[in-house]
N, C-alpha and C positions, 0 to 999 in steps of 0.2 A: 483388893478393889479400892480405888481412890475415892475421895469425897467429891460427889457430883455437884455439890452446892458451893464448892470453893471458887472464889474469884481469883483470876490470874491477871496481873498487871505487868506490862513490859513496854519497852520502847524499841521500835524497829523502823528501818527505812522502808519507804514504799519502793517497790520494784515495778518496772514496766516489762511485762512479758507478752509479746505480740501486742494486742490492743488492751490487755487487761492490766490493772494495777493490783499488786499483791503485797503481802508482808509474810515473811517466814517467821514462824513461832520459835522461840528459843527451845533448846533440847529439853530443859527441865519442865517447861510448860507443856511441851508435846508429850512427854512421858507421863505427866500427871493426868492430862486429859485422856490419854490412851488407857491408863489404869482405871480411870473413872468410867469410861465408856465401855471398856472390855477389850481384850486383845484382839478379838475377831472383828471389831468395827474399824473399817479402813477410812470411813468418811464421817467422823463424828459431827453432829449438828451443834452449833454454838450460837450464843447471842451475847451482846455486850455493848461497849461504846468505843468509838474511834474519835479521839479528841472531843469527847462529850456528846458525839452524835450517835444515836442508837442504831444497831444493825442486827441482822440475823444472817448467818452464813453456814456453809458446810465446808469443813476442812478437807484438804486433799494431801496425799503424801508428797513430801518435797525431797525425800532422800535423806540418808544419814540419820534415820529415825525421827526426823522432824516433820511437822505439818506446815502447810501453806494455806493462807486465807485470802480470798478475793475481797478487795475493797471496792465497793460499788461506786460508780461514777457520781452519783448524787452526793456522796460524802466528800470525795476529794475535790470535786468541783465547787461545792459549797464552801469548803475550807480554803479554796484557791491555792491548792498545793498540787504537786505532781511527783513523778519519780525522783527519788533522792531525798525527799523531805522525811524527817523523823517524826513519827506519830506515836502518841501514847495509846495503847490498846488495853482495854479492860474486857475480859471475856470469861465466860463460864459455860459449862456444858448445858445445852438446851434439852430439857427432859420432856417438854411438851410435845404431843403428837404433831406430826407434820404431814398429813395426808396430801397426796398429789391428786387433787380433784380435777378431772379434765372437764373443761367447759363444753357446753353443748355444740358450739360451732366446730371446735376442733374434733370432738368425739364423732360427729357426723361425717366430717371430711375423712377421718382415719377409717371409719367403718366402711366407707365407700371403696377403700383400697385395703383389702385384707392383709396384704404383705406389709404395708405401712403400719397398720394397727399392730401386727405381730411384732414388728421391730420396735415400735414405741413401747409396748408392754414389756419387752425384754430389757429395756434400759434400766440402769440403776435409779433408785428413787431420787437421789440428789440431782441427777441429770434431767429427769422428768420435771422436777421442780424448777430447774433453771429454764427449761423450755416453756413451762407455763408462765413463769415470771416474764419472760421475753414477750409472750403473747399478751399478757395482761397489761404490760407497760405501754402498749400502743395507745396513743392519744386520740386517734381518729378511726372511724369505722373502716375507711378504705385501707388504712395501714394495717389494721387487725386482719382484714380479709386477705391482704397480701401475705401477712405472716403465717396465717393458717395454711395457705397454699404452699408457702415456702417450707413449712415444717413437714407437710405430707411429702413433698418432693425430696427433702433431705432423708426422710425415713425410707423412701423407695430406693434412693441412691445407696443408703447404708445396707439395705437388704440385698441389692444387686452386688455390691462389693463383697458381702459375706458369702453369697452364693458362688461368686467367681473364685474366691479364695478356697472354699470347700472343694469345688470342682478341680482346681489346680492341684490341691493336695491329693485328691483321689487319683488324678492322672499320674502324679509323681509316684505314688505308692504302687500303682498298677504297672509301672515300668521297671520296678525294682528287680523283677525276675529275669529281665532281659540280660543276656550275656554280651558284654561289650567286646567287639572284635578287635584284637590288637592291631596297631598300625602295620601297614605292609601286608603282603600275601601270607596268610596263615600256613604253617607247615602241617604235615599230616597229623602230628600229635594234637595240635590245637584244633584241627577240624574234627578229629575223633571226639575230643572233649566237648565241642559245641553240639555234636549229635547227641551225646549222652545227657547233657544238661537241658537240651531243648526238645527232645523227642516227643514230649507230651504237651509242651506249652507253645512251641513256635514252629508251626508247620512250614512256613516259608524256607526254613533251613533245608528241607528236602530238595527244593529247587536249586539252592546254592550248591548242594553236594552232588547234584546229578552229573556234573562233569569232573568230579574229584578223581584223582589218580587211583589206580588199583591199590587195594590194601586198606582203603578208608571204609569204615562201616557205613552201610546204607540201610535205610528202613522204609 
């Protein structure tokens, strides 16, 4: 187990991924944080400084054993830098509790849509914190109300997508027992094989074999 109180200082370029700005942690820093947080922790919470400006963040896997860190817009905009700029980062593992306390307006809106509430509760803690930050960063009441409705809608869409994916998987597994008919007209041997393999599972084969030549097993 690594030292959770150890500071890690490195320089890295800001990357633009979609609309986000991120920095990739060096391998040695990633390994030290992984050791301090525990091998089972995939999204370790961290805090520190980016060019002297304080931040809190949650790391995500970046591949090749390294972590990636999101750089908030209030930081890079205040520094007047963007993708490609080199920044000095000082960070350490954040051991303080970070509960994702859902505010009353969002809680009420989610409770009114049980599917949305179930989907929200199933999210990882870091993702729930990101959603709550997005809601709390609204500067006007009308913007906050709009974001509450948007979050409920996104949870419903996520639930519908998960349900559709599960149903498609069930349908796919339910068709695994079907025997695919070879191209062209099957010969007598193939038809006999179809009967044996489908006699208890695929009744429509009876109809197909009704006009089969003599010598083909019927049931």
